[in-house]
C-alpha positions as CSV (number, residue, x, y, z in Angstrom):
1,M,138.9,112.3,120.3
2,H,135.9,114.5,119.8
3,W,134.6,116.0,116.5
4,H,133.6,119.7,116.2
5,L,132.3,121.7,113.2
6,L,133.3,125.2,112.2
7,V,131.0,126.8,109.6
8,V,132.3,129.9,107.8
9,K,129.5,132.4,107.1
10,V,131.1,135.0,104.8
11,A,128.1,137.4,104.5
12,E,127.8,137.6,108.3
13,K,131.6,137.7,108.8
14,R,131.5,134.9,111.4
15,I,132.7,131.4,112.0
16,E,130.1,129.3,113.9
17,W,131.3,126.6,116.2
18,Y,129.1,123.5,116.7
19,N,129.9,121.1,119.5
20,S,127.7,118.1,119.9
21,M,128.8,117.3,123.4
22,P,128.0,120.2,125.8
23,T,130.0,118.6,128.5
24,A,133.2,119.0,126.4
25,R,133.3,122.8,127.1
26,S,137.0,122.5,127.7
27,A,137.3,122.2,123.9
28,K,136.5,125.9,123.4
29,P,140.2,127.0,123.5
30,Y,140.9,124.4,120.8
31,A,138.1,125.7,118.7
32,V,139.4,129.3,119.1
33,D,142.9,128.1,117.9
34,V,141.4,126.2,114.9
35,A,139.3,129.2,114.0
36,S,142.3,131.5,114.1
37,A,144.3,129.1,111.9
38,L,141.4,128.9,109.5
39,K,141.2,132.7,109.3
40,E,144.9,133.0,108.7
41,E,144.7,130.3,106.0
42,M,141.9,132.1,104.2
43,V,143.9,135.3,104.2
44,S,147.2,133.8,103.2
45,R,145.6,132.0,100.2
46,G,143.8,135.1,99.1
47,F,140.3,133.6,99.5
48,L,139.0,136.6,101.6
49,D,140.0,138.8,104.4
50,A,138.7,136.9,107.4
51,T,140.7,138.8,110.0
52,E,137.6,140.5,111.4
53,F,135.4,137.3,111.5
54,E,133.9,136.6,114.9
55,L,133.8,133.1,116.4
56,V,130.3,132.3,117.6
57,T,129.5,129.4,119.8
58,V,126.2,127.9,118.5
59,E,124.2,126.6,121.5
60,D,120.8,125.9,120.0
61,H,121.3,122.6,118.2
62,P,121.0,118.9,118.9
63,H,123.5,117.4,121.5
64,Q,124.6,113.8,121.8
65,K,123.9,111.8,125.0
66,T,126.7,109.3,124.4
67,G,130.5,109.5,124.2
68,Y,130.8,108.1,120.7
69,D,128.2,109.7,118.4
70,C,130.0,113.0,117.6
71,G,131.0,111.9,114.1
72,I,127.4,111.1,113.1
73,F,126.3,114.4,114.7
74,M,128.9,116.3,112.6
75,V,127.9,114.6,109.4
76,K,124.2,115.4,110.1
77,Y,125.0,119.0,111.1
78,M,126.7,119.4,107.7
79,D,123.8,117.6,105.9
80,F,121.1,119.8,107.5
81,L,123.0,123.1,107.3
82,S,123.8,122.5,103.6
83,R,120.1,122.6,102.8
84,D,118.7,126.1,102.8
85,G,116.0,126.6,105.5
86,C,116.5,123.2,107.1
87,D,116.6,123.3,110.9
88,L,118.7,121.1,113.0
89,N,115.7,119.2,114.3
90,F,117.0,115.8,115.1
91,T,117.7,114.0,118.4
92,Q,119.9,111.3,119.8
93,D,117.1,108.9,119.0
94,D,117.6,109.5,115.3
95,I,121.2,108.5,115.3
96,P,120.7,104.7,114.7
97,H,118.6,105.6,111.6
98,F,121.2,108.0,110.4
99,R,123.9,105.4,110.8
100,G,121.9,103.1,108.5
101,E,121.4,105.9,105.9
102,I,125.0,106.7,105.8
103,A,126.0,103.0,105.5
104,A,123.5,102.5,102.7
105,D,124.7,105.6,100.8
106,I,128.3,104.4,101.0
107,I,127.3,100.9,99.8
108,R,125.2,102.3,96.9
109,G,127.8,104.9,95.9
110,H,125.3,107.7,96.4
111,L,127.8,110.2,97.9
112,V,128.6,113.5,96.3
113,D,130.9,113.1,93.3
114,V,134.5,113.7,94.3
115,P,136.8,115.2,91.7
116,S,139.1,112.5,90.1
117,S,141.8,114.8,88.9
118,N,143.4,118.1,89.7
119,A,141.8,119.6,86.6
120,A,138.3,118.5,87.9
121,L,139.1,119.9,91.3
122,Q,140.3,123.2,89.8
123,S,137.1,123.4,87.8
124,M,134.9,122.7,90.8
125,L,136.7,125.3,93.0
126,Q,136.5,128.0,90.3
127,A,132.8,127.3,89.9
128,H,132.5,128.2,93.6
129,G,134.6,131.4,93.2
130,V,137.8,130.1,94.7
131,P,140.8,132.0,93.2
132,H,142.9,129.9,90.7
133,D,146.1,130.3,92.7
134,H,144.7,128.7,95.8
135,G,147.4,126.0,95.9
136,Y,145.2,123.0,96.6
137,E,145.8,119.7,94.8
138,L,144.3,116.2,95.1
139,C,147.8,114.8,94.8
140,P,150.9,116.1,93.1
141,G,151.0,115.5,89.3
142,S,147.4,114.2,88.9
């Protein structure tokens, strides 16, 4: 198994594909299939018309040198990309430190608050402009 990251950039009408293992190029057809499914899902749920969104392979980012660090790379890509103006400027050498940070955050309970009910989820999604009839639920009846 290998993790990839797709980032939807609405303003630019593009979906960026991050692959931490450059030798896993055979995964590109899979990324294209997932991007197509993602576009269809956004359209069918009424989020936005993503039919014209382009899939862009991002090449200029940190790559792993092992066969087992892709999950940490994905977490750190999301972490860095979620901070405006923060470049992906880490290396394989930083991964042991990141593993420790992630473990400490889990143990301390310092992760982002997760909605505890469907009402809380609906409120969070509406605050981010997601239409009310999106169809997502944490679990039926909560």
